[in-house]
N, C-alpha and C positions, 0 to 999 in steps of 0.2 A: 500765821502758824509757823512752827519751826520744823525744819526738815531733819529727819534723823540721820545723824552723821555716822558714817562707817569709819571714820578716822578719829584719832584722839585729838587732833588739833582744834582750836577754837573756831567758832562760826563767824562769818562775816556777811553783811547784807549783799543781796544780789546786785551787781554793778548796774548803773543806769543805762549803760550802753546795751544791755540785754533786754531792758524793758521797753522795747520798741513796739508802737502801736500806731494804727492808722484810723482816721476818722473820715467818714463820707457822708456829709449832711446834704439833704435836698429839701427845698420848700415848695409848697403849693398853696396859692399860686406863686409863680416865680417873680412876678413884679412886685416890688416892695412898696410898702406904704410910707407915710411920712409922719413926723411928729404931730402935725395938725390933723392929718387924716390917716390914722393908723389902720392897718389892714389885718383882719384875722387870717392866721397862717396855720398850716399843718406841717409839722417837721418830721421828716424820716431820717433816722440815724442808723448808720451801719458802722460798727466799731469791730476792728480785728486786732487781736492780741497775738504776739509771737510766743505762743506756749511751748513750741518746740525748743526754744532757746532759753526763755526765762524760767519756765516751769514754776511760775509764782502763783500762789494762792492769794486772791485778792480778799481783803477784809472790807473794803468800800470802793466804790466807784464814784468819782467826782466829774460831772459834766459841766463845763463853763460855756455859756451862750454869750454872744457879742452884745454890746450895748444897743445894737439896733434891733434886738429881739427882746420883748418883754414876756416874762413867764409869771402868771398869776392864776390862782384858783378862785379869786374873788367873784361872787355873783354866779358861780357855776354849781350844778348839782354835786354835792360833796358826799363821798362815802365815808361814813363814821362808824361802820360796823366793825366788830371785832375780827381779828384774823381767823379765828375759828369759824365764825359765821361766813366769811368769804370762802374759806376752804371747803366747808360742808356744802355750800350751795354752788361751788364752782363759779364764784363771782356773780351769780344771778341776783343776789340781794343788792347789788349795786349797778344794775344794768344802765341806769340813767346817768351814771358817772363814767361810763366807758369812754376813754380817750383814744383808743387804738389797740394795736397788738403787733406781734411779731414772733421772733424765735431767738433762742440762744443755744449755742453749742458749748458743752462743758466737757473737758477732758478729765476723766477719772483716772487717778494714778498716773500723772503725766510723765514720770521718770522711769517707771517700770511697768510694762505691759499696759500701756494706755488704752482706754476705751472711750469712745465718744457717746455722750448722752445729750439728746436734743429736748429742750424745754420749750413748750409753747407759752408765750407771754401775752398777758392781757393787761392793758394799762388802764388804771382808774384814777380819777380826780379825787383827792382827799382834802382835808383842811390843812392848807399851807404845805402840802406834800402830795406826791404822787405815789400810788400804790401799784405794785406789780405782782400780779397773780401768775405764778409759774407752776407748770405741771409737766411731768414726764412719766414714762412707764414705771420708774422706781421712786419718785419723790414729788412732793408739791410743797409750795411755801408762798408766803406773802412777803415781798420786799418793800421796805418803806424808803422813799426818796424825799428827803427834806429840802424844801425850796428856801434859799436865801439870796435875795437879789437876782442875780443872773446865773446862779449856780444851783445845781441839783446833785445832792450827795446821797448815794444809794448805799445802804448798809447791807452787807451779805450776812445772813443768819449764821451764827457759829455755835449755837446751842447753849450759850451762857444765859439766855433769858428763858424764863419758864414757858414751856409749851412749844418752843420753836425748834426746828430741826437744825442740825449742823451741816450746812452745805459746804463748808470749807474742809471739813474732815468727817466724811460720812461714817467712817469706821476707824478704829484705832490703827494708826500707821498708814492710813489710806487718805490721800489728799485729792482735791479737785481744783482745776484752774479753768477760767473762762477763756474760751478760744475766740468767740465772736458773739455780738449782740446786735440784732436788727429790730427796731421798734418804731412805730408811728405814734406821734403825739398830736392831738388836736381835738378840741371840743369847744363848741360855740352855743351860747344861749343869748338870744337877743343881741345886745351890743357888746356883751362880754365874751371873751375868748381866752382860752388857755394860753395861747401864743398870739402876740401882736407884733407885726413888723412895723417899725418906725423909721426905717431907712435902710441903706445898704452902703457899706464902706468898701470902696475899691471894686465894686461890682460883684461882691460875694459876701456871704456871712461866714465868719470863722468861728467854728466850734471846736473846743479842745476837751480832752478828757484825761484823767489819770487815775490810777488805782493805788491804793495803799496796801502794803503787804508786809507781814512780819516773817514771811518765808525767807529762808536763807540758802545760800549755796555753801557747800563745804570747802574748807581749805585744808590742804594736806598738813599733817603734823609736822612741826619743825624738826629738822634733822639735828641729832645730837652730835655735838662737836667733841672729838676725842681730846682729852687733856694733853697739853704738850708734854713731850718726852722729857724726863729730868736731865739736866746737864751731866756730862761724864764726870766721874769722880776724879779728883786731882791727888796725885801722890804727894806725900810730905816727908820723903825719906831724908836722912842725913848723909852728907858726903864725908 
């Protein structure tokens, strides 16, 4: 989203130096499997974003897992219900697909009179995706996280699709920013598992994430330069 600028000057993207964030992953069990003997794993993610400095509204969140962790919904109970069905039943229609849960703090109006809103998160296994049922005292929504290889890309609803809420801009001129996200992911059925550990590089698994945003910071209007003073007039009298 675009931040309303109080200056006349053009807008520029938020500097990358302000988009700092930290990721704290943990696995259970802690002992990794191997390629020949993969081990079912549960991943707990804690992501913290520096909302105080960046004030950025995320349009999507991309989580990248290491090659030593395999993410797949194949062979698991998959939730294929509509978003409305999930919302109306509080995710009960897909209870066999539940993969964990957690919470997320969102800062409403991060740059003027910020207010924290806490969402309860329920993770569900979908078809080649993960679904996240979010509920808070003021809003609820279903987020879709598409799985592609070792990456999970979660789209934040912005109201551009029929029936979805606008979580990035709940009201005209009022934006929201994700401050943190904590969630647990893990589901097993028989020999199939949402997450499989097939090794460990350097004694740990490296998980990264980044968010995309069209929010901007404002740049002061350029100063107008005064035109140079005209040269003094020369006399052309006769002697």
